[in-house]
C-alpha positions, 0 to 999 in steps of 0.5 A: 186673910184666907177666908177673906180671900176665898169670900172674894173669889166666890163673889167675883164668881158670882157676880161675873156669872150675873153679867154673863147672864146680862150679856146672854139676855141681851143677845150678846152671848145667845149660846148662854141663854139656855143655861141662864133660862134654865137657872135662877140667876141666884142658883147659877151665880152660886154654881159660878162662885163654887166653880171658881173656889173648886179651881182656886183652893187647889191653886192656892195649895199648889202654890203653898207647896211651890212658894210657901204662900197661898196667895203670891205677894211678888210679881213673879209668882203672881204671874206663875199664879195667873198662868196656872189659874188658866190651866187649871180653869182650861182643864175644869172647863173640859171636865165640866163639859165631858161629865155634863155637870151643869146639864144639857143647857150648856150643850149649845154653849160648848157646841159653839165655843168649845170647852177649855179656853173660856174656862181657863179665861174666866178663872184667870179673870177671877184672879186678875179681878181679885188682885185689882180688888186687893190692891186697888180698892182695899188699899183706897179704903184703908187710907180713909 
């Protein structure tokens, strides 16, 4: 189960980044366009997938230490997991900006939107999408 979970989170990051690429190219988030012009969609997607994992794996370890489970299964623990995902993503986004991890092509985005909030929102979004996939899509296919 843990490997399936990691794969799902990676794919969520990969495909979410490609949606951002499309939005940037359609002038909905133009501050991201320099980044996507500088990185092939596969490369950018891989970066995003690994970035999501770099936040999710420590989150899973913390959750294991707190609740003796890597992925929460009850609503109280899921809410805590979602809140912690935002905090970790917020911190990661600040580190990404300050260390210039993905290069100068993200500077226009950080100049316009700042760092922290959208990184937190991205990791939190990944967790919410993960639960949607697990609880609605997989269960639907399990019945067939």
